[in-house]
N, C-alpha and C positions, 0 to 999 in steps of 0.2 A: 420067154426068157423065164428062168427057173427060180421063183421068187425064195427058194432057199438055199440056191447055191451060194458061193465066195463072190463070183461076179457080182450077183445084184448088191450085195451088201457091202461090196467098195465100193460101185458106183452111187450107190444111195449116201453111203458115208460121205464119198466126196463132195455129191450136189449137197449136201448139207453145211460141208463145210463153208464150200464159197458162198453159200446163203448167207451163212452167220459172219463169214468175215466182210461182206459185203454191206450188211447192216449195222456192223460196227465201225467199219469204214466212214459211212453214209452220216452215223450219230456224230463220229469223233468231229467230224468236218462243219458239222451244221452247229454243236454246241461248241467249238474253239472260238468264235469271236466273242463270247459270253463269258467263258472262261479269262480269255484275255483282260474284256471289261472288268471281270471282277478282279485280277488283280491289281490292275490298274484304281478301282477305286478301294481295295487293301491300303494300297501303298501312299494313296492319298490320306484315308484317315490315320495312319501311322505319322504320316509328315506333319499333319495337323495335331496330333496327340502331344509330340516334341513340343509342340509351341502352346500347351495346355487347352487346345480346343477340341471338346467332344463333338465328334459326327458320325453320323450313321452312314449305312449303303444308299440311302435315300437322299439326304442333302451333302454329302461329302464333296463331291464335284462342284457344286457352287459354291459350298464355303471355302474351299481352296482357292477357286478362279477369283474369289474375295479376297482372300487373308495372302495368297502367295502370290507378291506381287514381280518378280522377278526368281528366274532360273536360269542358272549356266555353268558351265562347267572351266575350271582353272586346270595348271602344271604344277607341278612338284616348286615352281619358283614363285607360284601366287599370281601368276599372269593369268588372264582372263583371255580362253582359247575357243575356237570352234567347236560346238560340240551339244546335244540334248539331253540337258541333266538327267531328267526322266529316262532315257533310254541306256542310261551307263549301265553296264553289266559290273558289278564289283567285283565278281568272280572271275570274268575274264581281265579284268585290271588289272588284277593282284599279280596273277600270271606274267604280266610285263614287268622290266625295271622301271623302275620310279619314273626315270626322267621320262617315259614313254608313257606313262600313264595320264586320265582324264579323271578329275576330282569332282562331282557334282555338288552346286551349292543352291541353297533354296532362301530364298529374303520373303521373309515375313511382315508385313506391317500389320501392328497389332494397335495401331492408335496412340493411345497416352503410352501406354507400354512400351512403345519403340518399334524399332525394327531388329529383326531376331534372324538368324544365320543358324540355317540349320543344315550340317552335313551328316550322310550315310556310313555306317558302318556295317564290317562282315568281318567272322571271323568264323571258330572252329569249338564247341562244346565237347561235353564227353560222349554224345551219340550221333550228332551231326552239326550242321551248322548253326551260327547264332549269329543273329543281325539287330539293327537299331539304329536308330537316329539321335543326335545330341544337337540340341538349339544353344545357339551360343548369344550373349549379349551384345551390345553395340562396343564394349571395351575387349570383345574377342578374348575373354580371358574367362570370365564368369558364366557357367554355366546355368541357362533360363529353364530348361527341362530336358527330360531323356525318355525315350523309351525302347524296350528290348522285346526281342521275340526267340524263338527256336523253333528246330523242327521237331527233337524228340528227345530232349531231356527230361529228367527224372522227377514224375510228379511228386509234389511236397520237397525235392532238395533242388536241383538243377532248375528247374521250370520255375523257380521262384524269379525267375528274372524277369519275369513278366507283370507280377504284382506291380499295383502301384504301390506300396508301401516299401520296395525297394528300390523302384526309381525315382520316387519324390526325395529320398537320399541325396541324390545327383545333385540337386538344385543349390545354388549358391556355392559350390565346389570350382576352384579355380584352376588352369590347367598351367600355368606359370608360377613361379616365384617370386620372391619378390625384388631380386634379380635380372628377372626377366627370361629366364630359362625356361625351356617347355620342362616339365615334368609329368605331364599326364595325370590320369586320376586312378589312384592308386584302391586298388580291390582288398583290403588288407583280412588275411583271415586271424583267427581269435590269438592275442599275445604278439603280434604283428606290430611295431608302431610305425607312425606315418603322421607327417603334418597333419593337422586337423582340416586343414582348407584344402587338401587334395585326398585325402582318404575316407572311403565309405567301407563299410562292414559287409566283408564275404558272405556269401549263404552258408547257414550251416550246413552241414553236411554234403555242398555242392563246391568240397575242394577244385573239380578240375572242371567244371563249369564257370567257377569264378577265375580261377587262374585263365582260361580263355576267354573270358572275359577281359581283363585286364591287359593280356597280350591285344586283343580286338583294338581298346581303347588305345593305346599306346601305337601301336602301327599306324592305324587309319587316322588317327589324329595329327601323327607327327607330321603324315604327308604334309597339311595344312597348314603348317608353322610358318611358312613364308606368306600363305595367303592369311591367318590372321593377322602378322607382322606388319604388312602393308595397310591392313583395314584399320589398326589402330589409331 
């Protein structure tokens, strides 16, 4: 075969493409279980963070198994239904009518601090999805803890939702007013007035992220109103 000809070049390139594709495919299949486990561990760390428990990748699973004493899903009527809370994909659930959605709940037993009820959140920021977890006290009204994360918000602006300084402000805020009406949590921009018990200050320079965060809180927490009322 003429090694300087086009045929040889084409065959050589084709063989190399097949070899590289096979290697990449094998690598992806091999790494998939490890990637899945890493995602699960990170999720457990976030759930624990919402109830003020810091965990590492090494001890997160053991602490989660000890502290998260029950997990289940409820419907929009607050009724417990069949399903695995940990496997629920909020993106897929949000695409369904509310009456068809399943809503995950995680119960954390914190000993003297009592039982906390953790619910997940998912919404949209400026550049991509944002998500988080809100932990409620047993009165099903007062926030015990909160954690948020994002895919691609601007560093120093919208990305500030991941900082403890921002997240800690949510602690002690309430979802319902004195008449028992659901208000949610209000992420208020500068100059905007709102009742102090529901209000947190928006991120300076992160208007769109703050708005997306407020919409996420309202939309997702409102789905749990019947469950909160049944648990009170």
